C-alpha positions as CSV (number, residue, x, y, z in Angstrom):
1,M,53.1,-22.5,16.8
2,L,55.2,-24.4,19.7
3,G,54.8,-28.2,18.5
4,A,53.0,-29.3,22.0
5,G,51.6,-27.4,25.1
6,S,54.2,-28.8,27.3
7,D,56.6,-27.1,24.7
8,R,55.1,-23.6,25.5
9,A,54.6,-24.0,29.2
10,R,58.1,-24.8,29.3
11,L,59.1,-21.8,27.5
12,R,56.9,-19.6,29.4
13,E,58.9,-21.2,33.0
14,V,62.3,-20.6,31.4
15,I,61.3,-17.4,31.1
16,F,59.2,-16.4,34.2
17,S,61.9,-18.0,36.3
18,I,64.9,-16.1,34.8
19,F,62.7,-12.5,35.4
20,G,61.4,-14.1,38.6
21,R,65.0,-13.7,39.7
22,K,65.5,-10.6,38.9
23,E,62.6,-9.7,40.2
24,S,63.8,-11.0,43.7
25,A,66.5,-8.7,43.6
26,A,64.8,-5.7,42.8
27,R,62.6,-6.4,46.1
28,R,66.1,-6.2,48.2
29,R,67.3,-3.1,46.4
30,D,66.9,0.4,48.8
31,S,63.3,1.6,48.4
32,N,64.8,4.9,48.9
33,S,66.6,3.9,45.6
34,P,64.1,3.8,42.9
35,Q,65.3,2.8,39.7
36,K,64.7,4.8,36.3
37,R,62.8,3.5,33.4
38,V,61.8,5.1,30.1
39,D,58.4,5.9,29.9
40,S,56.8,5.9,26.5
41,F,57.6,9.4,25.7
42,G,61.6,9.0,26.5
43,G,61.2,10.5,29.6
44,L,62.9,9.1,32.8
45,V,60.4,8.3,35.9
46,A,60.4,6.4,39.1
47,S,60.4,2.2,39.1
48,T,59.0,0.4,42.0
49,P,59.6,-2.8,42.5
50,A,55.5,-3.4,41.8
51,T,56.4,-1.7,38.5
52,T,59.7,-3.6,37.9
53,M,57.5,-7.1,38.0
54,V,55.5,-5.4,35.4
55,D,57.9,-4.0,33.0
56,Q,59.3,-7.7,33.2
57,R,56.5,-10.0,32.3
58,E,55.1,-7.7,29.5
59,I,58.8,-8.3,28.2
60,A,58.6,-12.2,28.9
61,R,55.3,-11.9,27.2
62,R,56.1,-9.8,24.2
63,T,59.1,-12.6,23.9
64,A,56.8,-15.6,24.4
65,E,54.6,-13.9,21.6
66,K,57.6,-13.1,18.9
67,I,58.7,-17.2,19.5
68,D,55.1,-18.0,18.5
69,F,55.1,-15.9,16.0
70,I,58.2,-17.0,14.1
71,E,57.3,-20.3,14.4
72,S,54.0,-19.9,12.9
73,Q,55.4,-18.2,9.8
74,M,57.7,-21.6,9.8
75,D,55.0,-23.7,10.1
76,L,52.9,-21.8,7.3
77,A,55.5,-22.5,5.1
78,A,55.4,-26.2,5.7
79,T,51.5,-26.8,5.3
80,P,51.1,-30.1,3.4
81,E,49.9,-28.0,0.5
82,A,53.2,-26.4,0.1
83,S,55.3,-29.5,0.8
84,A,53.2,-31.3,-1.9
85,S,54.9,-28.5,-4.5
86,G,58.3,-30.1,-3.1
87,R,59.8,-33.0,-4.8
88,K,59.2,-36.2,-2.4
89,L,62.2,-38.7,-2.5
90,S,62.4,-42.6,-1.3
91,L,65.6,-43.1,0.1
92,S,65.6,-46.6,2.0
93,S,66.3,-46.4,5.5
94,S,68.4,-49.8,5.2
95,K,71.3,-47.8,3.3
96,Q,74.3,-49.2,5.2
97,M,77.6,-47.4,5.1
98,A,80.9,-48.7,6.3
99,A,82.7,-46.8,9.5
100,S,83.1,-43.4,8.9
101,Q,86.0,-41.3,9.0
102,I,83.8,-38.1,9.8
103,L,84.4,-36.4,13.0
104,E,83.9,-32.9,14.2
105,E,86.7,-31.0,15.0
106,A,85.6,-28.8,18.0
107,G,82.1,-30.9,19.0
108,T,81.6,-33.6,21.6
109,A,80.3,-36.2,19.1
110,T,81.5,-39.3,18.0
111,A,82.6,-41.1,14.7
112,E,79.6,-43.6,15.3
113,E,76.8,-40.7,16.0
114,V,77.7,-38.7,13.1
115,V,77.5,-41.8,10.5
116,H,74.0,-42.3,12.2
117,F,72.8,-39.3,11.4
118,A,73.7,-39.3,7.7
119,L,71.7,-42.9,7.9
120,L,68.3,-41.0,9.1
121,P,65.9,-41.5,5.9
122,V,64.8,-37.7,6.6
123,L,68.2,-36.1,6.6
124,Q,69.4,-37.8,3.9
125,E,66.1,-36.5,1.9
126,A,66.9,-32.9,3.1
127,A,70.5,-33.2,1.6
128,V,69.5,-34.4,-1.3
129,V,66.6,-31.9,-2.1
130,Y,68.9,-29.1,-1.5
131,S,71.6,-30.2,-3.5
132,T,69.3,-29.7,-6.2
133,G,68.9,-26.1,-5.8
134,Q,65.4,-26.4,-3.9
135,T,66.2,-24.8,-0.8
136,D,62.4,-24.2,0.6
137,E,61.4,-27.6,0.1
138,A,64.4,-28.9,1.9
139,A,63.8,-26.2,4.9
140,M,60.3,-27.4,5.3
141,I,61.8,-31.1,5.6
142,L,64.1,-30.0,8.3
143,W,61.4,-27.9,10.1
144,Q,58.9,-30.7,10.2
145,A,61.1,-33.0,11.6
146,I,62.6,-30.7,14.5
147,K,58.9,-29.6,15.5
148,E,57.7,-33.6,15.1
149,D,60.4,-34.3,17.4
150,R,61.1,-37.6,15.4
151,L,65.2,-37.4,15.3
152,G,66.0,-38.1,19.0
153,R,69.5,-37.5,19.8
154,H,70.3,-36.3,16.0
155,T,68.3,-33.4,16.3
156,R,70.8,-30.9,16.6
157,Y,72.2,-32.0,13.3
158,A,68.8,-31.3,12.0
159,W,69.2,-27.9,13.3
160,A,72.6,-27.6,12.2
161,M,71.8,-28.2,8.7
162,L,68.7,-25.9,8.5
163,F,71.3,-23.1,10.2
164,D,73.6,-24.3,6.8
165,L,70.8,-24.0,4.7
166,Y,70.0,-20.5,5.1
167,Q,73.6,-19.4,5.7
168,A,74.6,-20.7,2.2
169,S,71.5,-19.0,0.8
170,G,72.4,-15.4,2.0
171,R,69.1,-15.2,4.0
172,Q,70.2,-13.9,7.3
173,P,66.7,-12.6,8.9
174,E,65.5,-16.5,8.3
175,F,68.7,-16.9,10.0
176,E,68.4,-14.9,12.8
177,S,65.1,-15.8,13.2
178,L,65.7,-19.5,13.6
179,G,68.2,-18.2,16.1
180,I,65.5,-17.2,18.4
181,V,63.7,-20.4,18.2
182,Y,66.6,-22.0,18.7
183,A,67.5,-20.5,21.9
184,S,64.0,-21.0,23.4
185,R,64.0,-24.8,23.0
186,S,67.1,-25.9,23.5
187,E,68.4,-23.0,25.9
188,S,71.8,-22.5,24.6
189,S,73.1,-19.9,22.1
190,P,72.4,-20.5,18.5
191,P,75.4,-20.3,15.9
192,A,76.6,-16.8,14.5
193,W,75.7,-15.6,11.5
194,S,79.0,-15.4,9.1
195,D,79.3,-13.1,6.2
196,E,82.2,-14.9,5.1
197,L,79.9,-17.8,4.5
198,A,77.4,-16.2,2.8
199,P,77.0,-15.6,-1.1
200,S,79.3,-12.4,-2.2
201,A,77.6,-9.3,-2.6
202,A,78.2,-7.8,-6.2
203,S,80.5,-4.8,-5.4
204,P,79.5,-1.4,-5.8
205,N,80.7,-0.3,-9.1
206,S,79.4,-3.9,-10.3
207,L,75.7,-4.1,-9.0
208,L,73.4,-5.4,-12.0
209,A,70.6,-3.1,-13.1
210,A,67.3,-3.3,-12.2
211,S,66.0,-4.6,-15.5
212,T,68.8,-6.9,-16.5
213,I,68.0,-10.4,-17.6
214,V,69.8,-12.7,-14.9
215,F,70.0,-16.2,-16.2
216,P,69.4,-19.4,-14.1
217,V,72.2,-21.9,-12.2
218,K,71.4,-24.6,-14.9
219,L,70.7,-23.0,-18.2
220,G,68.1,-25.2,-19.9
221,A,64.4,-25.6,-20.7
222,V,63.5,-23.1,-17.7
223,A,66.0,-20.5,-19.3
224,V,63.1,-20.1,-21.8
225,K,61.4,-16.8,-19.4
226,Q,64.9,-15.2,-19.6
227,V,65.5,-15.8,-23.5
228,E,61.8,-14.6,-24.3
229,Q,62.4,-11.3,-22.1
230,M,65.5,-10.9,-24.4
231,Q,63.4,-11.7,-27.8
232,R,60.9,-8.7,-26.1
233,A,63.1,-6.1,-26.3
234,A,64.9,-7.0,-29.4
235,V,60.8,-6.8,-31.2
236,R,60.3,-4.0,-29.5
237,G,63.7,-1.9,-30.5
238,R,64.7,-1.7,-26.6
239,A,68.6,-2.4,-25.4
240,A,68.6,-5.5,-23.2
241,A,70.9,-6.4,-20.6
242,A,71.5,-10.0,-19.5
243,D,73.8,-11.6,-16.7
244,F,75.2,-14.8,-16.9
245,G,77.3,-14.7,-14.1
246,K,75.0,-17.6,-12.1
247,V,75.3,-20.2,-14.8
248,V,77.3,-23.7,-13.6
249,S,75.7,-26.1,-16.3
250,V,74.4,-26.1,-19.7
251,D,72.5,-28.7,-21.8
252,A,71.6,-28.3,-25.6
253,I,68.0,-27.0,-25.2
254,G,68.9,-24.0,-23.3
255,A,72.2,-23.7,-25.5
256,G,70.1,-23.8,-28.5
257,L,67.6,-21.1,-27.0
258,L,70.3,-19.0,-26.0
259,L,72.2,-19.1,-29.2
260,N,69.5,-18.2,-31.5
261,V,68.7,-14.8,-29.9
262,L,72.5,-14.0,-29.2
263,V,73.2,-14.5,-33.0
264,D,70.0,-12.4,-33.8
265,F,71.6,-9.6,-31.6
266,R,74.5,-9.4,-33.0
267,L,73.7,-9.8,-36.8
268,N,71.0,-7.1,-36.6
269,A,73.6,-4.6,-34.6
270,R,70.8,-4.7,-31.5
271,Q,71.8,-2.8,-28.1
272,L,73.0,-5.7,-25.9
273,T,75.2,-5.2,-22.8
274,L,76.2,-8.7,-21.3
275,S,78.1,-9.8,-17.8
276,G,79.1,-13.2,-16.6
277,M,80.4,-14.3,-20.0
278,N,83.3,-16.1,-18.4
279,A,80.9,-18.3,-16.4
280,L,78.7,-18.9,-19.2
281,A,82.2,-20.0,-21.0
282,V,83.4,-22.2,-18.0
283,A,79.6,-24.2,-17.5
284,L,79.8,-24.7,-21.4
285,S,83.3,-26.2,-21.3
286,S,81.8,-29.2,-19.3
287,S,79.2,-29.6,-21.6
288,I,81.6,-30.8,-25.0
289,E,84.1,-32.4,-25.6
290,S,86.9,-32.7,-28.5
291,G,85.8,-36.2,-30.7
292,R,82.4,-36.9,-29.2
293,R,79.7,-35.8,-31.5
294,D,76.5,-35.4,-29.4
295,P,73.0,-35.5,-30.9
296,S,73.0,-31.5,-31.3
297,D,75.9,-29.4,-31.7
298,A,74.7,-26.2,-29.7
299,C,76.6,-26.2,-27.0
300,W,79.9,-26.4,-29.6
301,L,78.4,-23.7,-31.3
302,L,77.0,-21.6,-28.2
303,K,80.7,-22.1,-26.6
304,L,81.9,-20.2,-30.2
305,E,79.8,-17.7,-30.2
306,T,80.7,-16.8,-26.4
307,L,84.3,-16.8,-27.3
308,R,83.2,-14.1,-30.2
309,F,81.6,-12.0,-27.4
310,M,84.5,-12.4,-25.3
311,G,86.5,-11.2,-27.9
312,M,88.9,-14.1,-27.9
313,Q,89.7,-14.6,-31.5
314,Q,93.0,-17.2,-31.1
315,Q,91.0,-19.2,-28.5
316,F,87.6,-18.9,-30.9
317,E,90.0,-20.5,-34.1
318,D,91.1,-23.1,-32.0
319,L,87.7,-24.5,-31.1
320,A,86.5,-24.0,-34.7
321,I,88.9,-26.5,-35.6
322,D,88.2,-29.1,-32.9
323,Y,84.6,-28.6,-34.0
324,C,85.1,-29.1,-37.6
325,M,87.3,-32.4,-36.9
326,T,84.2,-33.7,-34.3
327,Y,81.4,-32.8,-36.9
328,E,83.2,-33.1,-40.2
329,V,81.7,-29.5,-41.1
330,S,83.2,-26.4,-42.0
331,P,84.2,-24.6,-39.3
332,P,82.7,-21.2,-38.3
333,S,84.6,-17.9,-39.2
334,W,85.8,-15.2,-37.0
335,E,83.5,-11.8,-37.0
336,A,84.2,-8.8,-35.2
337,L,81.4,-7.7,-33.0
338,P,79.5,-4.6,-33.7
339,P,79.2,-1.4,-31.6
340,S,76.3,-2.2,-30.2
341,V,77.2,-5.2,-28.1
342,Q,79.0,-4.1,-24.6
343,L,80.6,-6.5,-21.7
344,Q,80.5,-5.6,-18.6
345,G,82.9,-6.8,-16.0
346,P,87.0,-7.3,-16.1
347,A,88.4,-10.1,-18.7
348,V,88.9,-13.7,-16.8
349,K,90.8,-16.4,-18.2
350,P,88.8,-19.3,-19.9
351,A,88.1,-22.7,-17.9
352,A,90.9,-24.4,-20.2
353,E,93.9,-22.1,-18.7
354,A,92.5,-22.9,-14.8
355,T,95.1,-24.7,-13.0
356,A,95.4,-25.6,-9.2
357,A,96.8,-21.9,-8.5
358,D,93.4,-20.8,-8.4
359,H,92.1,-23.1,-5.7
360,T,95.2,-22.6,-2.9
361,G,95.4,-19.2,-2.4
362,S,95.1,-20.0,1.8
363,P,97.8,-19.8,3.8
364,D,98.6,-23.8,4.4
365,G,98.4,-24.4,0.7
366,V,95.3,-26.8,0.5
367,F,92.9,-27.0,-2.6
368,A,90.0,-24.7,-1.7
369,L,86.4,-25.5,-3.3
370,A,84.1,-22.6,-2.7
371,G,80.4,-21.5,-4.2
372,E,78.2,-24.1,-5.8
373,I,79.2,-27.0,-7.8
374,D,77.0,-28.6,-10.5
375,G,77.7,-31.3,-12.8
376,R,81.1,-32.0,-13.7
377,P,82.9,-28.3,-14.1
378,E,86.0,-29.9,-16.0
379,A,88.3,-27.0,-15.0
380,V,87.9,-27.6,-11.1
381,F,88.7,-31.5,-11.5
382,R,91.9,-30.6,-13.5
383,A,93.0,-27.9,-11.6
384,L,92.6,-30.8,-8.3
385,R,94.3,-33.3,-10.0
386,E,97.2,-30.8,-10.9
387,Y,97.5,-30.2,-7.3
388,A,97.7,-33.7,-6.3
389,N,100.0,-34.8,-8.8
390,V,103.0,-33.3,-6.6
391,R,101.1,-34.9,-2.7
392,D,101.0,-37.3,-0.9
393,D,98.1,-36.0,1.3
394,V,95.4,-34.5,-0.5
395,V,93.7,-31.8,1.7
396,V,90.6,-30.2,0.4
397,D,89.2,-27.5,2.1
398,C,85.4,-27.2,1.8
399,R,84.6,-24.0,4.5
400,R,83.3,-22.0,1.4
401,L,81.6,-24.8,-0.6
402,R,78.0,-23.8,-0.4
403,R,76.3,-26.7,-2.4
404,I,77.2,-29.6,-4.6
405,D,74.4,-31.3,-6.8
406,F,74.1,-35.1,-6.9
407,A,75.9,-35.4,-10.3
408,G,78.7,-33.2,-8.6
409,A,78.7,-35.4,-5.9
410,G,78.8,-38.4,-8.2
411,E,82.3,-36.8,-10.0
412,I,84.1,-35.8,-6.9
413,L,83.9,-39.8,-5.8
414,N,85.0,-41.0,-8.6
415,E,87.5,-38.2,-8.3
416,A,88.7,-39.2,-4.6
417,A,88.5,-42.9,-5.7
418,A,91.2,-42.2,-8.6
419,L,93.2,-40.7,-6.2
420,R,93.1,-43.2,-3.5
421,G,93.9,-45.5,-6.0
422,A,97.0,-44.0,-6.9
423,G,98.0,-44.5,-3.5
424,K,97.0,-41.0,-2.3
425,S,95.2,-39.8,0.7
426,V,92.1,-38.0,0.7
427,S,90.2,-35.4,3.3
428,F,87.8,-33.2,2.9
429,R,87.9,-30.7,5.8
430,N,85.2,-27.7,7.2
431,L,82.2,-29.5,5.9
432,S,78.9,-28.1,6.3
433,C,76.1,-30.6,7.5
434,L,74.6,-30.2,4.5
435,V,77.2,-31.1,1.9
436,G,78.6,-33.4,4.3
437,C,75.3,-35.6,4.4
438,L,74.9,-35.6,0.8
439,M,78.7,-37.2,0.6
440,M,77.8,-39.7,3.3
441,V,74.9,-40.4,0.8
442,M,77.3,-40.7,-2.3
443,G,79.6,-43.2,-0.1
444,I,82.4,-40.7,-0.5
445,Q,83.4,-41.4,3.4
446,E,84.4,-44.8,1.8
447,V,87.5,-43.5,-0.3
448,A,88.5,-40.2,1.7
449,E,88.2,-38.6,5.2
450,L,84.9,-36.4,5.8
451,N,85.7,-33.2,8.6
452,L,82.5,-31.5,9.5
453,R,83.0,-27.6,9.8
454,A,83.4,-26.6,13.7
455,G,80.6,-24.0,15.0
């Protein structure tokens, strides 16, 4: 429902004033030339000014009902019971930032106004909660702030963040429903949905089967559900299919769980189809470091197993030597996979071979960040440093960057500070309001220029 009775009354006045103007125009038409309208059976019938007025009022009534319904659904999602399940953060409203260089390239906001929007605790909270992957909880925070009308002139940034959230999550129906509510409240056009900015859909020839076990973005203890699904398939003698295309970070617990089940399928020649193995290899590269002896070697062993499954024997042998020197143990030996294990998708080069060229495909040659960044994707930052080595002005395009987590934002701060210390200017362009707000929470505007995405 609308936040206050005055909001509903104002909405009705706007709708009926629009239709009232049309009604007056209809009365001025020649009564000998009646309008035509379609009846409930699809036939044309004569329409008099009286019936036109009834039709328009019916349209207005239905429009208002639709808006009420959409808002009631959003209210339902933001009930105290639902909000209680979200992660509550307390961000100090007294946090001060230096004068920001954030500007809206095609907007009317001043730099000072954008700084103040990022200082609002409720918007900081929404940005941080979204950075952890809790999109529903972040949407609740933003909608409540909009509904309670407690943001003043910065309300439009809350709207922008909510639109960004649905766009980045690929939730087009919610995006379009929000547009209807936005238009009714602001009496202006909402932003348009962009297929380019939504998560990429799988191509027709690479769609996953309905039974495919999809592993989460963070492969940790939460992946026990997916591992148990694979184990049940093994116990029942059934084939299993697993996809790791979404994985961006791995910890020792998740690595240990997955390692055990993969080794079981390999040693017992069980039927297994794997996809997204390159993403898993990239994530694992950020979890290990030559010479650093972690309490658990699960990430090392899983990376070796991943290279084995990908058929990369030379990379396997090189990593095995690093593992041997780091942990002072005998290196594992290479073994060919049984024919029961199959890989889907084209071979992609491992993280160790990623270069700046992989991130500079745009015509103006800027460095591009895209998708989601969790933790420290070493290959990405290595490529950024390679790109910056031959430039004084480091320009990073973030138009297709949907989300970064808190740790990832911290790493971006470290990289930007290092480049600034080396005498280079750094700018991040086309940031969404969600990502831009998180960057300001981290203080990245102290060492780099930040520009919000226009439109």
